[in-house]
C-alpha positions in Angstrom: 81.1 132.8 60.6 83.7 130.1 61.5 87.2 130.6 62.9 89.8 127.9 62.1 93.1 127.4 63.9 95.8 126.8 61.3 99.4 125.8 61.6 100.5 127.4 58.3 98.8 130.7 57.5 100.5 131.1 54.1 99.3 127.8 52.8 95.9 128.1 54.3 95.3 131.6 52.8 96.5 130.4 49.4 94.1 127.4 49.5 91.0 129.4 50.4 91.9 132.1 47.8 93.1 129.9 44.9 90.9 126.8 45.3 87.7 128.1 46.9 87.9 131.6 45.4 87.5 133.6 48.7 88.7 137.1 49.0 90.8 138.5 51.9 89.1 141.3 53.9 91.7 141.5 56.7 95.2 140.1 57.2 96.9 137.8 54.7 99.6 135.2 54.3 101.9 136.8 56.8 99.3 137.7 59.4 98.4 136.1 62.7 94.7 136.5 61.9 92.9 136.6 58.5 89.3 137.0 57.5 88.0 135.9 54.1 84.7 136.4 52.3 82.7 135.2 49.4 82.7 137.3 46.2 79.2 138.5 47.1 80.6 140.2 50.2 79.6 137.8 53.1 82.5 137.2 55.6 82.4 133.5 56.2 85.8 132.4 57.5 88.4 133.5 59.9 91.9 131.9 60.1 93.9 132.2 63.3 97.5 131.0 63.3 98.1 128.8 66.3 99.2 125.6 67.8 97.0 122.6 68.4 95.5 122.5 71.9 92.3 121.9 73.8 90.1 125.0 73.5 86.3 125.1 73.9 84.6 125.6 70.6 87.8 125.4 68.5 88.5 122.5 66.1 92.1 122.1 64.8 91.7 120.7 61.3 95.5 120.7 60.7 95.7 117.4 62.7 93.4 115.5 60.3 
């Protein structure tokens, strides 16, 4: 499982649902934290709304 720090939860959730076909198991577009899974039921991705910063083990992909 991977947790990504995202600047825009709404856009991020839409991308992972619409483009990659993941399903929400917790949270959603208006949440601070969202978990998504593949259609076969494995939770593979967490999204956490936040601001870029230096944190051990966290990669901020919104800066790329």
